[in-house]
C-alpha positions as CSV (number, residue, x, y, z in Angstrom):
1,M,1.5,68.4,9.9
2,S,2.4,68.9,13.3
3,I,3.0,67.3,16.9
4,A,-0.6,67.8,17.6
5,Y,-1.1,65.6,14.8
6,A,1.2,63.1,15.4
7,A,0.2,63.0,19.2
8,A,-3.0,62.1,17.7
9,L,-2.1,59.2,15.9
10,I,-0.3,57.9,18.7
11,R,-3.9,57.8,20.7
12,E,-5.2,56.2,17.9
13,G,-3.2,53.4,17.7
14,K,-1.0,54.7,14.7
15,L,2.8,54.2,14.8
16,V,5.0,57.4,14.5
17,A,9.1,58.2,14.1
18,F,10.5,60.7,16.1
19,P,13.7,62.2,16.9
20,T,15.5,61.6,20.2
21,E,18.8,62.8,21.1
22,T,20.4,59.4,20.4
23,V,18.6,57.9,16.8
24,Y,14.9,57.9,15.8
25,G,12.2,55.8,17.3
26,L,9.4,54.0,16.0
27,G,6.5,55.2,18.4
28,A,3.4,53.5,19.5
29,N,1.3,53.9,22.9
30,A,3.0,51.9,25.3
31,L,-0.4,51.1,26.9
32,D,-1.9,49.5,23.7
33,A,-1.0,46.0,22.8
34,E,-2.3,46.2,19.7
35,A,-0.4,49.1,18.6
36,V,2.9,47.8,20.2
37,A,2.3,44.6,17.7
38,R,2.2,47.0,15.1
39,I,5.5,48.1,15.7
40,F,7.1,44.4,15.7
41,A,5.1,43.8,12.6
42,A,6.5,46.9,10.9
43,K,10.3,46.5,12.0
44,G,10.3,42.4,11.6
45,R,11.5,42.6,15.1
46,P,11.1,39.4,17.3
47,R,8.6,39.3,20.3
48,T,11.5,38.0,22.5
49,S,13.0,41.6,22.5
50,P,11.4,43.9,24.9
51,M,10.8,47.9,24.2
52,I,12.0,50.7,25.6
53,V,9.1,53.1,27.2
54,H,9.9,56.5,26.4
55,V,8.2,58.7,29.3
56,S,8.3,62.8,29.9
57,S,9.2,63.1,33.4
58,I,10.4,61.0,35.9
59,G,6.9,61.2,37.8
60,M,5.8,59.6,34.5
61,A,8.5,56.7,35.0
62,R,7.4,56.1,38.5
63,S,3.8,55.7,37.6
64,L,5.0,52.9,35.5
65,A,6.9,51.0,37.8
66,S,5.5,48.5,40.8
67,A,9.1,49.1,42.4
68,W,11.5,52.4,42.3
69,P,14.8,51.6,44.0
70,A,16.8,54.6,45.4
71,A,19.7,53.7,42.8
72,A,17.0,54.6,39.9
73,E,15.9,57.8,41.6
74,A,19.6,59.0,42.1
75,L,20.6,58.0,38.0
76,A,17.1,59.7,36.9
77,Q,17.9,62.6,39.0
78,H,21.3,62.9,37.6
79,Y,20.8,61.7,33.8
80,W,17.4,62.5,32.6
81,P,16.6,63.5,30.3
82,G,18.9,61.5,28.4
83,P,20.5,58.3,26.9
84,L,20.0,56.2,29.8
85,T,17.2,53.5,30.3
86,L,16.4,52.0,33.9
87,V,14.9,48.9,33.9
88,V,12.6,48.1,36.7
89,P,9.8,46.4,37.6
90,K,6.2,47.4,35.6
91,Q,2.9,48.1,36.6
92,P,0.4,45.9,35.2
93,C,-0.7,48.7,33.1
94,I,2.5,47.8,30.9
95,P,1.2,45.2,28.3
96,D,3.5,41.8,28.3
97,I,3.7,42.4,24.6
98,V,5.9,45.4,25.7
99,T,8.5,43.7,27.7
100,A,8.5,40.4,26.2
101,G,6.9,38.6,28.9
102,L,9.0,39.7,31.3
103,P,7.9,41.5,34.7
104,T,10.2,44.6,34.1
105,V,10.2,47.4,31.7
106,G,12.9,49.8,30.4
107,L,11.9,53.4,31.1
108,R,14.0,56.6,29.8
109,V,13.3,60.3,29.8
110,P,14.5,61.4,26.0
111,A,16.6,64.6,26.0
112,H,15.0,65.8,23.0
113,P,12.2,68.8,23.0
114,M,10.1,66.9,20.1
115,A,10.3,63.7,21.7
116,L,9.3,65.3,25.0
117,E,7.0,67.6,24.0
118,L,5.1,64.4,21.7
119,I,4.9,62.4,24.8
120,R,3.2,65.1,26.8
121,A,0.7,65.8,23.8
122,A,0.1,62.3,23.6
123,G,-0.8,61.9,27.4
124,V,0.7,58.3,27.1
125,P,4.0,56.6,27.4
126,I,5.5,55.8,24.0
127,A,7.0,52.4,23.4
128,A,9.6,53.0,20.5
129,P,12.7,50.9,19.5
130,S,14.9,52.5,17.1
131,A,12.8,53.2,13.7
132,N,14.6,50.9,11.1
133,R,13.7,47.5,9.9
134,F,15.1,44.7,12.2
135,T,19.1,44.2,11.6
136,E,19.2,47.3,9.6
137,L,21.1,50.4,10.9
138,S,19.0,52.7,13.3
139,P,18.3,56.2,11.3
140,V,20.2,59.3,12.9
141,A,18.0,61.5,10.6
142,A,14.4,61.6,9.2
143,R,15.5,60.8,5.6
144,H,16.9,57.3,6.7
145,V,13.6,56.3,8.3
146,P,12.5,53.5,6.1
147,Q,9.2,54.4,3.7
148,A,6.1,52.8,4.9
149,I,7.6,51.9,8.5
150,A,5.6,54.7,10.1
151,D,2.1,56.6,9.6
152,Y,4.1,59.8,10.2
153,V,7.6,61.1,10.5
154,L,8.0,64.2,12.6
155,D,11.4,65.6,11.4
156,G,13.8,66.8,14.1
157,G,16.9,67.2,12.4
158,A,19.8,64.8,12.8
159,A,20.3,63.2,16.3
160,Q,23.0,64.3,18.4
161,V,24.6,61.1,19.8
162,G,23.6,58.6,17.1
163,I,24.3,55.7,19.5
164,E,21.3,53.8,21.4
165,S,21.1,54.7,25.3
166,T,22.8,52.7,28.0
167,V,20.7,50.1,29.6
168,L,20.9,49.1,33.3
169,S,18.8,46.6,35.1
170,L,17.7,48.0,38.8
171,A,15.8,44.8,39.3
172,G,17.9,43.0,41.7
173,A,21.4,43.7,41.8
174,P,22.5,46.7,39.7
175,T,23.6,45.3,35.8
176,L,24.3,46.4,32.5
177,L,22.0,45.1,29.8
178,R,23.4,47.0,27.2
179,P,26.6,49.8,26.7
180,G,25.9,53.2,25.4
181,V,27.0,56.5,25.5
182,I,27.3,57.1,29.5
183,P,30.1,54.5,30.4
184,L,29.7,52.2,33.2
185,P,32.5,53.8,35.7
186,E,30.5,56.9,35.5
187,I,27.2,55.0,36.8
188,A,29.3,52.9,39.1
189,A,30.7,56.5,40.7
190,I,26.7,57.2,41.8
191,I,25.3,54.1,42.8
192,G,28.1,51.3,43.4
193,P,29.2,48.5,41.9
194,V,27.3,47.2,38.5
195,Q,27.6,43.7,36.9
196,I,27.5,42.8,33.3
197,A,25.0,40.8,31.6
198,G,26.6,37.8,30.7
199,S,29.1,37.6,33.1
200,P,29.1,34.6,35.6
201,V,27.4,36.5,38.1
202,E,24.8,38.6,36.1
203,G,21.6,39.5,37.8
204,A,18.7,37.1,37.2
205,H,16.8,39.8,35.5
206,A,19.2,40.8,33.2
207,S,17.3,40.0,29.8
208,P,18.9,42.2,27.3
209,V,17.0,45.2,25.1
210,C,19.4,45.0,22.6
211,M,22.4,42.8,22.9
212,P,25.6,44.0,23.6
213,A,27.5,42.0,20.7
214,T,25.4,44.0,18.3
215,I,27.0,47.0,19.6
216,A,30.0,45.9,19.3
217,R,29.7,45.1,15.3
218,S,28.1,48.6,14.8
219,P,28.5,52.3,16.2
220,R,24.6,51.9,15.9
221,C,22.7,49.3,17.2
222,T,20.4,47.2,14.5
223,C,17.9,46.5,16.8
């Protein structure tokens, strides 16, 4: 079995668990609504919870965004590949099921060679929440991925970070939707002031991909 095999499964609408530098993700073709629906079913995840779309380059990210703010370019150039998800207005090619009907999509270039190779080999962006049942801990190794949740598991060893990515909305005033390994002051030093979702002045598009309260309860998010 190989990355080529896993990529073929992605193109066929199947689910593949794969490593990133943060946690293992449960991936499907982000442009295939039926495949993404299988993720929700496998995880028992509510469809009101948007998914992060993993891409192989800044160029692929731009192609999926209907608007790409200067702040997005600055942060992508600084942190990608890496554990930062940028939420931007989406192109119509991204199915509504991926974004829970929101007009925005969370995009990230993972800093794991196997993840990047998988995306490139599949030739499509990959929607991938953590490869766990909803409310359970996110897996940081292939052996932690629940049996039968995926059609195939790519074993890339242990995740190096073990905490989900920081999620930042740039669809309006910059707003932190989910804390992660990249600290807020570091982001603010690059793009200026950043609001926090849930504060009285949070942006209109601040719809969390994973609730910050969950992060506070556990070092690994349970999304």
